[in-house]
N, CA, C, O and the ligand as a Tripos MOL2 file, in Angstrom:
@<TRIPOS>MOLECULE
protein
  301   299    76     0     0
PROTEIN
NO_CHARGES

@<TRIPOS>ATOM
      1 N        -191.8700  -46.2080   99.8730 N.3       1 MET1
      2 CA       -192.5250  -47.2870  100.5960 C.3       1 MET1
      3 C        -192.1790  -47.1490  102.0950 C.2       1 MET1
      4 O        -191.0120  -47.0710  102.4790 O.2       1 MET1
      5 N        -193.1860  -47.1240  102.8810 N.am      2 ALA2
      6 CA       -192.9750  -46.9260  104.3210 C.3       2 ALA2
      7 C        -192.5020  -48.1800  105.0120 C.2       2 ALA2
      8 O        -191.8140  -48.1220  106.0310 O.2       2 ALA2
      9 N        -192.8700  -49.3090  104.4570 N.am      3 LYS3
     10 CA       -192.4630  -50.5520  105.0850 C.3       3 LYS3
     11 C        -191.8590  -51.4940  104.0520 C.2       3 LYS3
     12 O        -192.4280  -51.7280  102.9870 O.2       3 LYS3
     13 N        -190.6740  -52.0350  104.4020 N.am      4 THR4
     14 CA       -189.9990  -52.9360  103.4650 C.3       4 THR4
     15 C        -189.7030  -54.2590  104.1760 C.2       4 THR4
     16 O        -189.1010  -54.2710  105.2500 O.2       4 THR4
     17 N        -190.1140  -55.3270  103.5940 N.am      5 ASP5
     18 CA       -189.8730  -56.6560  104.1870 C.3       5 ASP5
     19 C        -188.5300  -57.2180  103.6900 C.2       5 ASP5
     20 O        -187.9230  -56.6930  102.7570 O.2       5 ASP5
     21 N        -188.1040  -58.2670  104.3250 N.am      6 ASN6
     22 CA       -186.8940  -59.0120  103.9260 C.3       6 ASN6
     23 C        -185.6280  -58.1790  103.8800 C.2       6 ASN6
     24 O        -184.8790  -58.1820  102.9030 O.2       6 ASN6
     25 N        -185.4190  -57.4570  104.9890 N.am      7 ILE7
     26 CA       -184.1970  -56.6700  105.1450 C.3       7 ILE7
     27 C        -183.2190  -57.4820  105.9960 C.2       7 ILE7
     28 O        -183.5960  -58.0760  107.0060 O.2       7 ILE7
     29 N        -181.9470  -57.4940  105.5620 N.am      8 THR8
     30 CA       -180.9070  -58.1870  106.3390 C.3       8 THR8
     31 C        -179.9720  -57.1760  106.9710 C.2       8 THR8
     32 O        -179.5270  -56.2310  106.3200 O.2       8 THR8
     33 N        -179.6810  -57.3810  108.2330 N.am      9 HIS9
     34 CA       -178.7300  -56.4970  108.9150 C.3       9 HIS9
     35 C        -177.3200  -57.0760  108.7820 C.2       9 HIS9
     36 O        -177.0250  -58.1460  109.3160 O.2       9 HIS9
     37 N        -176.4630  -56.3640  108.0700 N.am     10 TYR10
     38 CA       -175.0930  -56.7830  107.8470 C.3      10 TYR10
     39 C        -174.1960  -56.0280  108.8680 C.2      10 TYR10
     40 O        -174.3290  -54.8180  109.0500 O.2      10 TYR10
     41 N        -173.2990  -56.7670  109.5120 N.am     11 VAL11
     42 CA       -172.3060  -56.1630  110.4010 C.3      11 VAL11
     43 C        -170.9410  -56.7310  110.0560 C.2      11 VAL11
     44 O        -170.7470  -57.9460  110.0920 O.2      11 VAL11
     45 N        -170.0120  -55.8820  109.7270 N.am     12 CYS12
     46 CA       -168.6530  -56.3210  109.3390 C.3      12 CYS12
     47 C        -167.9450  -56.8880  110.5720 C.2      12 CYS12
     48 O        -167.9090  -56.2490  111.6230 O.2      12 CYS12
     49 N        -167.3800  -58.0990  110.4330 N.am     13 ASP13
     50 CA       -166.6730  -58.7360  111.5530 C.3      13 ASP13
     51 C        -165.3280  -58.0530  111.8360 C.2      13 ASP13
     52 O        -164.7260  -58.2710  112.8880 O.2      13 ASP13
     53 N        -164.8660  -57.2330  110.8990 N.am     14 ARG14
     54 CA       -163.5530  -56.5870  111.1080 C.3      14 ARG14
     55 C        -163.6860  -55.1820  111.6550 C.2      14 ARG14
     56 O        -163.0510  -54.8500  112.6560 O.2      14 ARG14
     57 N        -164.5090  -54.3360  111.0110 N.am     15 CYS15
     58 CA       -164.5640  -52.9290  111.4310 C.3      15 CYS15
     59 C        -165.8870  -52.5290  112.0440 C.2      15 CYS15
     60 O        -166.0610  -51.3820  112.4580 O.2      15 CYS15
     61 N        -166.8210  -53.4610  112.1060 N.am     16 ALA16
     62 CA       -168.1220  -53.2380  112.7460 C.3      16 ALA16
     63 C        -169.0490  -52.2970  111.9790 C.2      16 ALA16
     64 O        -170.0770  -51.8770  112.5100 O.2      16 ALA16
     65 N        -168.6980  -51.9630  110.7380 N.am     17 ALA17
     66 CA       -169.6070  -51.1920  109.9030 C.3      17 ALA17
     67 C        -170.8890  -52.0120  109.7340 C.2      17 ALA17
     68 O        -170.8390  -53.2420  109.6910 O.2      17 ALA17
     69 N        -172.0090  -51.3480  109.6410 N.am     18 ASP18
     70 CA       -173.2460  -52.1210  109.4490 C.3      18 ASP18
     71 C        -174.1650  -51.4460  108.4420 C.2      18 ASP18
     72 O        -174.0290  -50.2630  108.1310 O.2      18 ASP18
     73 N        -175.1040  -52.2410  107.9450 N.am     19 ALA19
     74 CA       -176.0620  -51.7530  106.9430 C.3      19 ALA19
     75 C        -177.2900  -52.6340  106.9740 C.2      19 ALA19
     76 O        -177.2050  -53.8380  107.2160 O.2      19 ALA19
     77 N        -178.4310  -52.0210  106.7250 N.am     20 TYR20
     78 CA       -179.6740  -52.7860  106.5800 C.3      20 TYR20
     79 C        -180.0080  -52.8130  105.0960 C.2      20 TYR20
     80 O        -180.3100  -51.7770  104.5040 O.2      20 TYR20
     81 N        -179.9540  -53.9830  104.5040 N.am     21 LEU21
     82 CA       -180.0910  -54.0800  103.0430 C.3      21 LEU21
     83 C        -181.1240  -55.1260  102.6360 C.2      21 LEU21
     84 O        -181.2760  -56.1690  103.2730 O.2      21 LEU21
     85 N        -181.8260  -54.8090  101.5540 N.am     22 ALA22
     86 CA       -182.7300  -55.7800  100.9720 C.3      22 ALA22
     87 C        -181.8990  -56.8750  100.3110 C.2      22 ALA22
     88 O        -180.8140  -56.6090   99.7920 O.2      22 ALA22
     89 N        -182.4040  -58.0930  100.3300 N.am     23 ALA23
     90 CA       -181.6320  -59.2460   99.8140 C.3      23 ALA23
     91 C        -181.2120  -59.0630   98.3600 C.2      23 ALA23
     92 O        -180.1300  -59.5010   97.9690 O.2      23 ALA23
     93 N        -182.0460  -58.4270   97.5660 N.am     24 ASN24
     94 CA       -181.7270  -58.2920   96.1370 C.3      24 ASN24
     95 C        -181.1200  -56.9240   95.7910 C.2      24 ASN24
     96 O        -181.0200  -56.5810   94.6130 O.2      24 ASN24
     97 N        -180.7110  -56.1320   96.8080 N.am     25 SER25
     98 CA       -180.1830  -54.8230   96.5010 C.3      25 SER25
     99 C        -178.7380  -54.9190   95.9790 C.2      25 SER25
    100 O        -178.0020  -55.8540   96.2950 O.2      25 SER25
    101 N        -178.3710  -53.9430   95.1890 N.am     26 ALA26
    102 CA       -177.0350  -53.9280   94.6300 C.3      26 ALA26
    103 C        -175.9810  -53.8510   95.7370 C.2      26 ALA26
    104 O        -174.9180  -54.4630   95.6310 O.2      26 ALA26
    105 N        -176.2840  -53.0910   96.8070 N.am     27 ALA27
    106 CA       -175.3110  -52.9010   97.8810 C.3      27 ALA27
    107 C        -175.0330  -54.1760   98.6480 C.2      27 ALA27
    108 O        -173.9610  -54.3150   99.2370 O.2      27 ALA27
    109 N        -175.9790  -55.1210   98.6580 N.am     28 SER28
    110 CA       -175.7360  -56.3740   99.3790 C.3      28 SER28
    111 C        -174.6200  -57.1880   98.7170 C.2      28 SER28
    112 O        -173.9900  -58.0260   99.3630 O.2      28 SER28
    113 N        -174.3790  -56.9380   97.4310 N.am     29 ALA29
    114 CA       -173.3140  -57.6580   96.7110 C.3      29 ALA29
    115 C        -171.9470  -57.1630   97.1630 C.2      29 ALA29
    116 O        -170.9430  -57.8200   96.8890 O.2      29 ALA29
    117 N        -171.8790  -56.0270   97.8440 N.am     30 ASP30
    118 CA       -170.5790  -55.4930   98.3050 C.3      30 ASP30
    119 C        -170.0890  -56.2650   99.5480 C.2      30 ASP30
    120 O        -168.9150  -56.1870   99.9080 O.2      30 ASP30
    121 N        -170.9810  -56.9930  100.1820 N.am     31 TRP31
    122 CA       -170.5990  -57.7150  101.4030 C.3      31 TRP31
    123 C        -170.1790  -59.1350  101.0300 C.2      31 TRP31
    124 O        -170.8330  -59.7960  100.2230 O.2      31 TRP31
    125 N        -169.0760  -59.5940  101.6310 N.am     32 ARG32
    126 CA       -168.5630  -60.9060  101.3000 C.3      32 ARG32
    127 C        -168.3420  -61.7380  102.5520 C.2      32 ARG32
    128 O        -167.8950  -61.2460  103.5880 O.2      32 ARG32
    129 N        -168.6730  -63.0280  102.4170 N.am     33 GLU33
    130 CA       -168.3470  -63.9970  103.4350 C.3      33 GLU33
    131 C        -167.0550  -64.6530  103.0060 C.2      33 GLU33
    132 O        -167.0170  -65.3540  101.9950 O.2      33 GLU33
    133 N        -165.9890  -64.4300  103.7690 N.am     34 VAL34
    134 CA       -164.7110  -65.0430  103.3850 C.3      34 VAL34
    135 C        -164.4090  -66.1890  104.3350 C.2      34 VAL34
    136 O        -164.7910  -66.1660  105.5050 O.2      34 VAL34
    137 N        -163.7020  -67.2130  103.7990 N.am     35 GLU35
    138 CA       -163.3120  -68.3590  104.5890 C.3      35 GLU35
    139 C        -161.8280  -68.5230  104.5360 C.2      35 GLU35
    140 O        -161.1870  -68.2620  103.5180 O.2      35 GLU35
    141 N        -161.2850  -68.9600  105.6490 N.am     36 ARG36
    142 CA       -159.8270  -69.1270  105.7490 C.3      36 ARG36
    143 C        -159.5210  -70.3010  106.6730 C.2      36 ARG36
    144 O        -160.1820  -70.5020  107.6920 O.2      36 ARG36
    145 N        -158.4990  -71.0760  106.2900 N.am     37 TYR37
    146 CA       -158.0420  -72.1530  107.1430 C.3      37 TYR37
    147 C        -156.7620  -71.7660  107.8450 C.2      37 TYR37
    148 O        -155.8250  -71.2870  107.2070 O.2      37 TYR37
    149 N        -156.7070  -71.9650  109.1410 N.am     38 ASP38
    150 CA       -155.4820  -71.6220  109.8780 C.3      38 ASP38
    151 C        -154.5010  -72.7870  109.8200 C.2      38 ASP38
    152 O        -154.7700  -73.7880  109.1560 O.2      38 ASP38
    153 N        -153.3770  -72.6680  110.5010 N.am     39 GLN39
    154 CA       -152.3260  -73.6880  110.4280 C.3      39 GLN39
    155 C        -152.7680  -75.0420  110.9640 C.2      39 GLN39
    156 O        -152.1450  -76.0570  110.6520 O.2      39 GLN39
    157 N        -153.8060  -75.0800  111.7470 N.am     40 TYR40
    158 CA       -154.2870  -76.3620  112.3100 C.3      40 TYR40
    159 C        -155.4110  -76.9550  111.4910 C.2      40 TYR40
    160 O        -155.9350  -78.0150  111.8310 O.2      40 TYR40
    161 N        -155.7900  -76.2800  110.4070 N.am     41 GLY41
    162 CA       -156.8700  -76.7700  109.5300 C.3      41 GLY41
    163 C        -158.2390  -76.3520  109.9830 C.2      41 GLY41
    164 O        -159.2450  -76.8360  109.4640 O.2      41 GLY41
    165 N        -158.2930  -75.4540  110.9500 N.am     42 SER42
    166 CA       -159.5880  -74.9560  111.4250 C.3      42 SER42
    167 C        -160.1110  -73.8860  110.4620 C.2      42 SER42
    168 O        -159.3840  -72.9650  110.0920 O.2      42 SER42
    169 N        -161.3410  -74.0150  110.0750 N.am     43 ARG43
    170 CA       -161.9540  -73.0700  109.1420 C.3      43 ARG43
    171 C        -162.6070  -71.9350  109.8830 C.2      43 ARG43
    172 O        -163.3780  -72.1500  110.8180 O.2      43 ARG43
    173 N        -162.2980  -70.7200  109.4640 N.am     44 ALA44
    174 CA       -162.9210  -69.5210  110.0360 C.3      44 ALA44
    175 C        -163.7180  -68.8680  108.9280 C.2      44 ALA44
    176 O        -163.2570  -68.7900  107.7890 O.2      44 ALA44
    177 N        -164.9070  -68.4010  109.2520 N.am     45 SER45
    178 CA       -165.7560  -67.7190  108.2680 C.3      45 SER45
    179 C        -166.0660  -66.3440  108.8440 C.2      45 SER45
    180 O        -166.4730  -66.2270  110.0000 O.2      45 SER45
    181 N        -165.8670  -65.2750  108.0180 N.am     46 ARG46
    182 CA       -166.0830  -63.9240  108.4710 C.3      46 ARG46
    183 C        -166.8680  -63.1590  107.4170 C.2      46 ARG46
    184 O        -166.6950  -63.3750  106.2170 O.2      46 ARG46
    185 N        -167.7400  -62.2550  107.8840 N.am     47 LEU47
    186 CA       -168.4640  -61.3530  107.0010 C.3      47 LEU47
    187 C        -167.7480  -60.0220  106.9410 C.2      47 LEU47
    188 O        -167.4810  -59.4090  107.9750 O.2      47 LEU47
    189 N        -167.4310  -59.5640  105.7260 N.am     48 LEU48
    190 CA       -166.6830  -58.3270  105.5740 C.3      48 LEU48
    191 C        -167.4230  -57.3320  104.6870 C.2      48 LEU48
    192 O        -168.0810  -57.7050  103.7160 O.2      48 LEU48
    193 N        -167.2950  -56.0440  105.0530 N.am     49 CYS49
    194 CA       -167.8530  -54.9500  104.2430 C.3      49 CYS49
    195 C        -166.9680  -54.7870  103.0070 C.2      49 CYS49
    196 O        -165.9690  -55.4900  102.8590 O.2      49 CYS49
    197 N        -167.3330  -53.8650  102.1260 N.am     50 LYS50
    198 CA       -166.5950  -53.7000  100.8570 C.3      50 LYS50
    199 C        -165.1410  -53.2750  101.0990 C.2      50 LYS50
    200 O        -164.2250  -53.8130  100.4760 O.2      50 LYS50
    201 N        -164.9300  -52.3060  102.0090 N.am     51 ALA51
    202 CA       -163.5760  -51.8190  102.2840 C.3      51 ALA51
    203 C        -162.7200  -52.9130  102.8560 C.2      51 ALA51
    204 O        -161.5680  -53.0670  102.4510 O.2      51 ALA51
    205 N        -163.2610  -53.6950  103.8070 N.am     52 CYS52
    206 CA       -162.5050  -54.7830  104.4240 C.3      52 CYS52
    207 C        -162.2830  -55.9380  103.4610 C.2      52 CYS52
    208 O        -161.2580  -56.6180  103.5170 O.2      52 CYS52
    209 N        -163.2670  -56.1560  102.5620 N.am     53 THR53
    210 CA       -163.0650  -57.1860  101.5250 C.3      53 THR53
    211 C        -161.8900  -56.8230  100.6240 C.2      53 THR53
    212 O        -161.0810  -57.6840  100.2800 O.2      53 THR53
    213 N        -161.7950  -55.5590  100.2450 N.am     54 ASP54
    214 CA       -160.6880  -55.0850   99.4060 C.3      54 ASP54
    215 C        -159.3650  -55.2940  100.1490 C.2      54 ASP54
    216 O        -158.3950  -55.7570   99.5490 O.2      54 ASP54
    217 N        -159.3090  -54.9620  101.4340 N.am     55 ALA55
    218 CA       -158.0890  -55.1480  102.2330 C.3      55 ALA55
    219 C        -157.7740  -56.6380  102.3510 C.2      55 ALA55
    220 O        -156.6140  -57.0420  102.2660 O.2      55 ALA55
    221 N        -158.8240  -57.4610  102.5500 N.am     56 TYR56
    222 CA       -158.6030  -58.9100  102.6860 C.3      56 TYR56
    223 C        -158.0510  -59.5190  101.3930 C.2      56 TYR56
    224 O        -157.2230  -60.4300  101.4300 O.2      56 TYR56
    225 N        -158.5260  -58.9980  100.2350 N.am     57 LYS57
    226 CA       -158.0270  -59.5250   98.9400 C.3      57 LYS57
    227 C        -156.5380  -59.2620   98.8170 C.2      57 LYS57
    228 O        -155.8070  -60.1090   98.3030 O.2      57 LYS57
    229 N        -156.0650  -58.0910   99.2820 N.am     58 GLN58
    230 CA       -154.6420  -57.7820   99.2430 C.3      58 GLN58
    231 C        -153.8620  -58.7210  100.1500 C.2      58 GLN58
    232 O        -152.7970  -59.2130   99.7770 O.2      58 GLN58
    233 N        -154.3960  -58.9670  101.3400 N.am     59 LEU59
    234 CA       -153.7480  -59.9130  102.2650 C.3      59 LEU59
    235 C        -153.6900  -61.3050  101.6390 C.2      59 LEU59
    236 O        -152.6420  -61.9520  101.6520 O.2      59 LEU59
    237 N        -154.8180  -61.7650  101.0900 N.am     60 ALA60
    238 CA       -154.9070  -63.0960  100.5200 C.3      60 ALA60
    239 C        -153.9550  -63.2540   99.3230 C.2      60 ALA60
    240 O        -153.3400  -64.3050   99.1440 O.2      60 ALA60
    241 N        -153.8440  -62.1880   98.5020 N.am     61 ALA61
    242 CA       -152.9240  -62.2250   97.3430 C.3      61 ALA61
    243 C        -151.4830  -62.3750   97.8290 C.2      61 ALA61
    244 O        -150.7050  -63.1360   97.2530 O.2      61 ALA61
    245 N        -151.1340  -61.6480   98.8890 N.am     62 LYS62
    246 CA       -149.7960  -61.7190   99.4520 C.3      62 LYS62
    247 C        -149.5320  -63.1260   99.9980 C.2      62 LYS62
    248 O        -148.4580  -63.6880   99.7870 O.2      62 LYS62
    249 N        -150.5040  -63.6810  100.6900 N.am     63 GLN63
    250 CA       -150.3530  -65.0180  101.2430 C.3      63 GLN63
    251 C        -150.3030  -66.0770  100.1310 C.2      63 GLN63
    252 O        -149.5750  -67.0620  100.2530 O.2      63 GLN63
    253 N        -151.0610  -65.8860   99.0650 N.am     64 ASP64
    254 CA       -151.0120  -66.7810   97.9080 C.3      64 ASP64
    255 C        -149.6160  -66.8050   97.3170 C.2      64 ASP64
    256 O        -149.0750  -67.8730   97.0290 O.2      64 ASP64
    257 N        -149.0180  -65.6040   97.1330 N.am     65 ALA65
    258 CA       -147.6860  -65.4830   96.5790 C.3      65 ALA65
    259 C        -146.6640  -66.1700   97.4820 C.2      65 ALA65
    260 O        -145.7670  -66.8550   96.9910 O.2      65 ALA65
    261 N        -146.7900  -65.9940   98.7830 N.am     66 GLU66
    262 CA       -145.8600  -66.6180   99.7290 C.3      66 GLU66
    263 C        -145.9820  -68.1270   99.6980 C.2      66 GLU66
    264 O        -144.9850  -68.8390   99.8200 O.2      66 GLU66
    265 N        -147.2050  -68.6180   99.5350 N.am     67 PHE67
    266 CA       -147.4150  -70.0530   99.4530 C.3      67 PHE67
    267 C        -146.7950  -70.6240   98.1720 C.2      67 PHE67
    268 O        -146.2000  -71.7020   98.1910 O.2      67 PHE67
    269 N        -146.9360  -69.9060   97.0780 N.am     68 GLN68
    270 CA       -146.3300  -70.3280   95.8100 C.3      68 GLN68
    271 C        -144.8060  -70.3880   95.9380 C.2      68 GLN68
    272 O        -144.1690  -71.3280   95.4620 O.2      68 GLN68
    273 N        -144.2370  -69.3820   96.5820 N.am     69 GLN69
    274 CA       -142.7850  -69.3740   96.8280 C.3      69 GLN69
    275 C        -142.3920  -70.5390   97.6920 C.2      69 GLN69
    276 O        -141.3980  -71.2100   97.4150 O.2      69 GLN69
    277 N        -143.1610  -70.7980   98.7470 N.am     70 PHE70
    278 CA       -142.8750  -71.9020   99.6510 C.3      70 PHE70
    279 C        -142.8650  -73.2180   98.8930 C.2      70 PHE70
    280 O        -141.9750  -74.0480   99.0800 O.2      70 PHE70
    281 N        -143.8560  -73.4010   98.0410 N.am     71 MET71
    282 CA       -143.9510  -74.6640   97.2830 C.3      71 MET71
    283 C        -142.8860  -74.8340   96.2260 C.2      71 MET71
    284 O        -142.5640  -75.9540   95.8300 O.2      71 MET71
    285 N        -142.3270  -73.6950   95.7590 N.am     72 ALA72
    286 CA       -141.3110  -73.7390   94.7100 C.3      72 ALA72
    287 C        -139.9360  -74.1550   95.2460 C.2      72 ALA72
    288 O        -139.0710  -74.5990   94.4920 O.2      72 ALA72
    289 N        -139.7530  -74.0030   96.5580 N.am     73 LYS73
    290 CA       -138.4560  -74.3520   97.1380 C.3      73 LYS73
    291 C        -138.3450  -75.8670   97.3380 C.2      73 LYS73
    292 O        -139.2510  -76.5090   97.8690 O.2      73 LYS73
    293 N        -137.2100  -76.4170   96.8980 N.am     74 LYS74
    294 CA       -137.0940  -77.8800   96.9720 C.3      74 LYS74
    295 C        -135.9730  -78.2820   97.9170 C.2      74 LYS74
    296 O        -135.4550  -79.3940   97.8100 O.2      74 LYS74
    297 N        -135.5930  -77.4230   98.8230 N.am     75 GLU75
    298 CA       -134.4610  -77.7230   99.7420 C.3      75 GLU75
    299 C        -134.8980  -78.6370  100.8520 C.2      75 GLU75
    300 O        -134.0910  -78.9940  101.7110 O.2      75 GLU75
    301 ZN       -165.3270  -53.6730  107.4590 Zn       76 ZN76
@<TRIPOS>BOND
     1     1     2 1
     2     2     3 1
     3     3     4 2
     4     3     5 am
     5     5     6 1
     6     6     7 1
     7     7     8 2
     8     7     9 am
     9     9    10 1
    10    10    11 1
    11    11    12 2
    12    11    13 am
    13    13    14 1
    14    14    15 1
    15    15    16 2
    16    15    17 am
    17    17    18 1
    18    18    19 1
    19    19    20 2
    20    19    21 am
    21    21    22 1
    22    22    23 1
    23    23    24 2
    24    23    25 am
    25    25    26 1
    26    26    27 1
    27    27    28 2
    28    27    29 am
    29    29    30 1
    30    30    31 1
    31    31    32 2
    32    31    33 am
    33    33    34 1
    34    34    35 1
    35    35    36 2
    36    35    37 am
    37    37    38 1
    38    38    39 1
    39    39    40 2
    40    39    41 am
    41    41    42 1
    42    42    43 1
    43    43    44 2
    44    43    45 am
    45    45    46 1
    46    46    47 1
    47    47    48 2
    48    47    49 am
    49    49    50 1
    50    50    51 1
    51    51    52 2
    52    51    53 am
    53    53    54 1
    54    54    55 1
    55    55    56 2
    56    55    57 am
    57    57    58 1
    58    58    59 1
    59    59    60 2
    60    59    61 am
    61    61    62 1
    62    62    63 1
    63    63    64 2
    64    63    65 am
    65    65    66 1
    66    66    67 1
    67    67    68 2
    68    67    69 am
    69    69    70 1
    70    70    71 1
    71    71    72 2
    72    71    73 am
    73    73    74 1
    74    74    75 1
    75    75    76 2
    76    75    77 am
    77    77    78 1
    78    78    79 1
    79    79    80 2
    80    79    81 am
    81    81    82 1
    82    82    83 1
    83    83    84 2
    84    83    85 am
    85    85    86 1
    86    86    87 1
    87    87    88 2
    88    87    89 am
    89    89    90 1
    90    90    91 1
    91    91    92 2
    92    91    93 am
    93    93    94 1
    94    94    95 1
    95    95    96 2
    96    95    97 am
    97    97    98 1
    98    98    99 1
    99    99   100 2
   100    99   101 am
   101   101   102 1
   102   102   103 1
   103   103   104 2
   104   103   105 am
   105   105   106 1
   106   106   107 1
   107   107   108 2
   108   107   109 am
   109   109   110 1
   110   110   111 1
   111   111   112 2
   112   111   113 am
   113   113   114 1
   114   114   115 1
   115   115   116 2
   116   115   117 am
   117   117   118 1
   118   118   119 1
   119   119   120 2
   120   119   121 am
   121   121   122 1
   122   122   123 1
   123   123   124 2
   124   123   125 am
   125   125   126 1
   126   126   127 1
   127   127   128 2
   128   127   129 am
   129   129   130 1
   130   130   131 1
   131   131   132 2
   132   131   133 am
   133   133   134 1
   134   134   135 1
   135   135   136 2
   136   135   137 am
   137   137   138 1
   138   138   139 1
   139   139   140 2
   140   139   141 am
   141   141   142 1
   142   142   143 1
   143   143   144 2
   144   143   145 am
   145   145   146 1
   146   146   147 1
   147   147   148 2
   148   147   149 am
   149   149   150 1
   150   150   151 1
   151   151   152 2
   152   151   153 am
   153   153   154 1
   154   154   155 1
   155   155   156 2
   156   155   157 am
   157   157   158 1
   158   158   159 1
   159   159   160 2
   160   159   161 am
   161   161   162 1
   162   162   163 1
   163   163   164 2
   164   163   165 am
   165   165   166 1
   166   166   167 1
   167   167   168 2
   168   167   169 am
   169   169   170 1
   170   170   171 1
   171   171   172 2
   172   171   173 am
   173   173   174 1
   174   174   175 1
   175   175   176 2
   176   175   177 am
   177   177   178 1
   178   178   179 1
   179   179   180 2
   180   179   181 am
   181   181   182 1
   182   182   183 1
   183   183   184 2
   184   183   185 am
   185   185   186 1
   186   186   187 1
   187   187   188 2
   188   187   189 am
   189   189   190 1
   190   190   191 1
   191   191   192 2
   192   191   193 am
   193   193   194 1
   194   194   195 1
   195   195   196 2
   196   195   197 am
   197   197   198 1
   198   198   199 1
   199   199   200 2
   200   199   201 am
   201   201   202 1
   202   202   203 1
   203   203   204 2
   204   203   205 am
   205   205   206 1
   206   206   207 1
   207   207   208 2
   208   207   209 am
   209   209   210 1
   210   210   211 1
   211   211   212 2
   212   211   213 am
   213   213   214 1
   214   214   215 1
   215   215   216 2
   216   215   217 am
   217   217   218 1
   218   218   219 1
   219   219   220 2
   220   219   221 am
   221   221   222 1
   222   222   223 1
   223   223   224 2
   224   223   225 am
   225   225   226 1
   226   226   227 1
   227   227   228 2
   228   227   229 am
   229   229   230 1
   230   230   231 1
   231   231   232 2
   232   231   233 am
   233   233   234 1
   234   234   235 1
   235   235   236 2
   236   235   237 am
   237   237   238 1
   238   238   239 1
   239   239   240 2
   240   239   241 am
   241   241   242 1
   242   242   243 1
   243   243   244 2
   244   243   245 am
   245   245   246 1
   246   246   247 1
   247   247   248 2
   248   247   249 am
   249   249   250 1
   250   250   251 1
   251   251   252 2
   252   251   253 am
   253   253   254 1
   254   254   255 1
   255   255   256 2
   256   255   257 am
   257   257   258 1
   258   258   259 1
   259   259   260 2
   260   259   261 am
   261   261   262 1
   262   262   263 1
   263   263   264 2
   264   263   265 am
   265   265   266 1
   266   266   267 1
   267   267   268 2
   268   267   269 am
   269   269   270 1
   270   270   271 1
   271   271   272 2
   272   271   273 am
   273   273   274 1
   274   274   275 1
   275   275   276 2
   276   275   277 am
   277   277   278 1
   278   278   279 1
   279   279   280 2
   280   279   281 am
   281   281   282 1
   282   282   283 1
   283   283   284 2
   284   283   285 am
   285   285   286 1
   286   286   287 1
   287   287   288 2
   288   287   289 am
   289   289   290 1
   290   290   291 1
   291   291   292 2
   292   291   293 am
   293   293   294 1
   294   294   295 1
   295   295   296 2
   296   295   297 am
   297   297   298 1
   298   298   299 1
   299   299   300 2
@<TRIPOS>SUBSTRUCTURE
     1 MET1         2 RESIDUE 1 A MET
     2 ALA2         6 RESIDUE 1 A ALA
     3 LYS3        10 RESIDUE 1 A LYS
     4 THR4        14 RESIDUE 1 A THR
     5 ASP5        18 RESIDUE 1 A ASP
     6 ASN6        22 RESIDUE 1 A ASN
     7 ILE7        26 RESIDUE 1 A ILE
     8 THR8        30 RESIDUE 1 A THR
     9 HIS9        34 RESIDUE 1 A HIS
    10 TYR10       38 RESIDUE 1 A TYR
    11 VAL11       42 RESIDUE 1 A VAL
    12 CYS12       46 RESIDUE 1 A CYS
    13 ASP13       50 RESIDUE 1 A ASP
    14 ARG14       54 RESIDUE 1 A ARG
    15 CYS15       58 RESIDUE 1 A CYS
    16 ALA16       62 RESIDUE 1 A ALA
    17 ALA17       66 RESIDUE 1 A ALA
    18 ASP18       70 RESIDUE 1 A ASP
    19 ALA19       74 RESIDUE 1 A ALA
    20 TYR20       78 RESIDUE 1 A TYR
    21 LEU21       82 RESIDUE 1 A LEU
    22 ALA22       86 RESIDUE 1 A ALA
    23 ALA23       90 RESIDUE 1 A ALA
    24 ASN24       94 RESIDUE 1 A ASN
    25 SER25       98 RESIDUE 1 A SER
    26 ALA26      102 RESIDUE 1 A ALA
    27 ALA27      106 RESIDUE 1 A ALA
    28 SER28      110 RESIDUE 1 A SER
    29 ALA29      114 RESIDUE 1 A ALA
    30 ASP30      118 RESIDUE 1 A ASP
    31 TRP31      122 RESIDUE 1 A TRP
    32 ARG32      126 RESIDUE 1 A ARG
    33 GLU33      130 RESIDUE 1 A GLU
    34 VAL34      134 RESIDUE 1 A VAL
    35 GLU35      138 RESIDUE 1 A GLU
    36 ARG36      142 RESIDUE 1 A ARG
    37 TYR37      146 RESIDUE 1 A TYR
    38 ASP38      150 RESIDUE 1 A ASP
    39 GLN39      154 RESIDUE 1 A GLN
    40 TYR40      158 RESIDUE 1 A TYR
    41 GLY41      162 RESIDUE 1 A GLY
    42 SER42      166 RESIDUE 1 A SER
    43 ARG43      170 RESIDUE 1 A ARG
    44 ALA44      174 RESIDUE 1 A ALA
    45 SER45      178 RESIDUE 1 A SER
    46 ARG46      182 RESIDUE 1 A ARG
    47 LEU47      186 RESIDUE 1 A LEU
    48 LEU48      190 RESIDUE 1 A LEU
    49 CYS49      194 RESIDUE 1 A CYS
    50 LYS50      198 RESIDUE 1 A LYS
    51 ALA51      202 RESIDUE 1 A ALA
    52 CYS52      206 RESIDUE 1 A CYS
    53 THR53      210 RESIDUE 1 A THR
    54 ASP54      214 RESIDUE 1 A ASP
    55 ALA55      218 RESIDUE 1 A ALA
    56 TYR56      222 RESIDUE 1 A TYR
    57 LYS57      226 RESIDUE 1 A LYS
    58 GLN58      230 RESIDUE 1 A GLN
    59 LEU59      234 RESIDUE 1 A LEU
    60 ALA60      238 RESIDUE 1 A ALA
    61 ALA61      242 RESIDUE 1 A ALA
    62 LYS62      246 RESIDUE 1 A LYS
    63 GLN63      250 RESIDUE 1 A GLN
    64 ASP64      254 RESIDUE 1 A ASP
    65 ALA65      258 RESIDUE 1 A ALA
    66 GLU66      262 RESIDUE 1 A GLU
    67 PHE67      266 RESIDUE 1 A PHE
    68 GLN68      270 RESIDUE 1 A GLN
    69 GLN69      274 RESIDUE 1 A GLN
    70 PHE70      278 RESIDUE 1 A PHE
    71 MET71      282 RESIDUE 1 A MET
    72 ALA72      286 RESIDUE 1 A ALA
    73 LYS73      290 RESIDUE 1 A LYS
    74 LYS74      294 RESIDUE 1 A LYS
    75 GLU75      298 RESIDUE 1 A GLU
    76 ZN76       301 GROUP 0 **** ****
């Protein structure tokens, strides 16, 4: 097909990787919008490619574990 409608341009907020993908394509599922609250309660939303999503999951898992440890201390 020479012309395809409904293409979305994805750009990773972390590494600047980009892709032009159809909304229902399998590759579009690799991109994730992640949300995070900082210490002041401000919400940040970022679009991440597959590689950065995998790296973010590791970071989030580490932070989850640290939060659980923090909550377990009763001093
Ligand atoms: Zn990326």
